[in-house]
C-alpha positions in Angstrom: -41.8 129.0 11.5 -41.0 124.8 11.5 -42.5 124.6 15.0 -42.4 125.3 18.6 -41.4 123.1 20.7 -42.3 123.3 24.5 -38.8 122.6 26.5 -39.9 120.3 28.3 -41.0 118.0 26.1 -37.4 117.7 24.1 -36.3 114.4 25.6 -34.6 113.3 22.7 -31.5 114.8 20.3 -33.0 116.1 17.1 -31.7 113.8 14.2 -31.8 116.1 10.6 -29.6 114.6 7.1 -26.8 117.7 7.4 -28.0 119.0 4.6 -31.0 120.3 5.8 -28.8 122.4 9.0 -26.4 123.3 6.6 -27.9 126.8 6.7 -30.5 126.8 9.3 -31.2 129.3 11.8 -32.6 128.4 16.1 -33.5 130.4 17.9 -33.7 129.1 22.1 -35.7 131.3 24.2 -35.8 130.5 28.2 -35.1 133.0 31.3 -33.1 130.2 32.7 -29.3 130.2 31.1 -28.9 126.6 32.2 -31.9 124.9 29.6 -30.6 127.1 27.2 -27.3 126.0 27.2 -28.4 121.7 28.0 -30.7 122.9 24.2 -27.9 123.8 23.0 -26.1 120.6 24.3 -28.6 118.3 22.3 -28.8 120.4 18.9 -26.3 119.0 16.6 -23.1 121.0 15.8 -23.9 121.2 11.9 -26.6 124.1 12.5 -25.4 127.1 10.7 -26.5 129.2 13.5 -27.8 128.7 17.5 -28.8 132.1 19.0 -30.1 132.4 22.5 -33.0 134.9 23.9 -34.0 134.9 27.5 -37.2 136.7 27.7 -40.5 136.5 25.2 -40.0 140.3 24.2 -36.4 139.6 23.0 -37.3 136.9 21.6 -39.8 139.2 18.7 -37.0 141.1 18.2 -34.8 139.0 16.7 -37.5 137.0 14.8 -38.6 140.1 12.9 -34.9 140.9 12.3 -33.7 137.2 11.4 -36.5 134.4 10.6 -34.9 131.7 12.2 -36.1 128.7 11.1 -36.6 126.9 14.1 -38.4 129.1 17.4 -37.6 126.4 21.1 -39.5 128.6 23.3 -39.7 128.4 27.6 -44.1 128.9 28.0 -43.2 130.7 31.3 -41.0 133.8 31.8 -40.8 136.9 33.7 -40.8 139.8 31.4 -43.3 138.2 28.3 -43.8 134.0 28.4 -43.8 132.3 25.7 -46.7 132.3 24.6 -47.6 136.0 24.1 -44.1 136.0 22.7 -45.4 133.3 20.0 -48.8 135.0 19.5 -47.2 138.6 18.4 -44.5 136.8 16.0 -48.0 135.0 14.1 -49.6 137.8 14.0 -46.2 139.8 12.2 
């Protein structure tokens, strides 16, 4: 895992050389659809795959199966918050 970033701290576009992004998967986790769309717009189109989940439990399941390179996780979500999800992901 390269990073867990609280979504409120992202205020600039992510700039990585194209060869880094060609085979990278990014997982965006937030219960607010508009925030997920905003984050997707900030990410360069050259990422191999950008996937969205709406809660921490969904993110844990996705992570187990697909092992994304980057995870952008909200901290406060109704079903399972980001902190619990991060702890489960790291524990496994």
